[in-house]
Residue, then its C-alpha position, 0 to 999 in steps of 0.5 A: m719764646g723757647p729755644r729752637r729744639p735741635s735734633a736730639v742726636e745732632c751732637i753725639r753722632r759726630s763728636s763721640g767717635a773713638a778717635g777722640y785724640a785726633r779731634a781734641t783741641g786746646t783752649a787754655p792760654n799758655e805762654r810756655r813752649y811745646f818741648d818743655v811742657p807736655r805732661h801727656v803722650y799719645i802714640h798711634v799704632p795703625f795696624c789692624s787685622r781687618r777694617c771694621a765696617y764703620c772705621d775711617f781712622s788711620i789704619v793699615v791692614r796687615r796679616d803680619v805686623p812689621v814691629d821692627e819697622y814701626l819701632a824704627a820709625l817711631d824712634a826716628e820721629l822721637r829723635t828728630r823732634f826731641g833729640n836724645a835728651r830727656v824732655g821731662e816727666v809725664d802723667t799719662i801715656y796712651f797707645g791708641g790705634g788702629t790696634p796697638s795690641r797687635l804689636g804683641g807683648e814685646g813690641v808694646a814694651r819696646a815702644l814704651a821704652l822708646v817713649a820713656q827715654r824722652f818722657a819719663p812716666a811719673h811714679d803714678a802715671e796712667i799708661t793705657i793700651e787699647a786692645n782687641p779681645e783676641d789679642l789678649t794672651a797671658g804672655a802678652a798681658a804679663r809683658w805689658r804689665a811688666a813694662g808699666v802698662n796699668r790700664l787697658s781699654l778693650g774694644s768689645q763693642s757688643f756681646d751680640d755675635d751677629a752684630l760683631r760679624w756685621m761690624h767686621r769685628t774679629h772676635d766673638s762675645a766669648a772672647i771679651g770675658r776671656a780677655v778681661d780675666i787674662a788682664r786681671a790675672a796679669g795685674i792690669q786691674n784698671l779696665s775700660l770697655d767700649l760699646i757701640f750703640a745705635l746699630p741699625d734696627a735690622l740687626h735686632r741687637d738688644f743694647s740694654s743687654d749689652v750694657e748689662r753684660v758689660l756691668a757683669l764684668a765689673p770694669d772701672h770705665v765704660s766708653l759708649y760711641g754712637l755708630t757714625v756713617e762715614a763716606g768711604t767706609p764699608l758702612g758708608r757704601w752700604v748706606a749709600r746703596g740702601d743696604a743698611l739704614e741708620q738708626p732713627e734719631e729716636g732710637y739713637a737717643q733711647d740707647f744713649l739714655t738707657a745706657r746712662r740709666l743703667l750705668e749710673t744706677a750701677g754707680f758709674e759717673h757720667y763725666e763726659v758725653s761718651n764716658y762713664a767711670r767708677p769714682g776715682r777711675r776717670s781716664r786721666h789721659n782723655s780728661a787732659y784733652w778736654s782740659g786743653v793742656p799740652y800733649v804730644g802726638l806720635g805716629p801716623a795721624a797723631h795730633g799734638f798741642d802746645g798750648e798755642t798751636r795744634r799740629w798733626n802728622v801725615r795720615a798714611y803709615s807709609a808716608w809717616r814712616a818714609s818721612a820719619i826714617t829720613g830724619a824729617d819731621p812727619v808733620a802734615g800741618s799746624e794751626l795757631l789758635t786765634a782768640e776766636n778759636r779759643a773762645a769757641e773751643s772753651v765753650y764746647l770743651g766745657l759743655r762736653s764734660d761734667h766740669g761744666l762752663e763758667i758763665g756770666a750774666s750776659d749768657r743768661i739770655v741763651v742759658d735760661a732757655w736751655i734750663e727751662a727746656g731741661w737741657a742744662s743746669v747751673g750748679s752752686d759753683g756757677r758753672l753750666r752743665c748739660t743734662a743727658e738731654g742737653w748732651l744729645r744737643l751739644d753742638a747746637l747749644a755750644a754754637a748758640l752760646t759761642h754766637l752770643r759771646s761773639r757779638 
């Protein structure tokens, strides 16, 4: 008897959101402590000029960004948690948001300098900033590069101007190409572009055309995120009123598989459920999350992990700032991972990337049915890897294997 056929998109609708840092979890046993082992730092910059229709992240909409105020709070959080001493060397630093590019050229440079006082970038460190196309100016990009930024993650989302307006994006399609040219002229050659797929059919957006437009810009990395309806967002309200309809599952899966075909044909490696890269250009920062290594999270809503305990900061910018500037740690909560947590997360994290998951003979009662269905394969190294069809069912596959292993 074959396995229950899970919904074709039950995984990716929930797990491919742009705030991967906030949902990342650790799995590898580690006896070392938080303050002397992290090799990766995430800084959350919450400012946006407008809330996108689908966004439920920790942001604050400001016409004028309070750069000095934010940097003072970031400095205070660093002092409270790490003192004035240099903690150690790190391999990646990542500015996410929100829209970190709204700090401007000098603001990003100052933020990076604050972090580097405690976490010195290794000589080959990957230093990434997320940016919206309209924020790319020659001056800002040059200042970022001079400060050490060597990777840009551009929130392009679509090349269809009607779709961009519907999503409440603040740029048009022409701005994407201009931003890519500006970044490269400034010396930032490692570029990643984002696209959102599975938009409502009523928009008549041609997703394959969007993928081809991305490829024409020759980025090193592409991230694809399925549109997710979250309560409390403009999109959530539209759907609740019946003013917008989600893409049917068949269309969602078609977009996902179309992108995979086009990107792999162009030489990209589909190395994680939502991410593609040219050889040698995988995101080192995000790959660290999926490997379960320790990382530091700074700023509102940022998460950190020390190998044993996950912690997260207060979500609201005002609360984070108020706590930090008084010398209090702005932590909102923490969770010590149990053996059961680790077992479940090791399965999920292993299956979501092409690194795969080591399996044993006792797993075959579940795994063989997946292989027969075309959802997974076992390589010569004995590791289980999901196919594209399997990644569309990741949650159900991970749950089935976790349940088997817990018996």
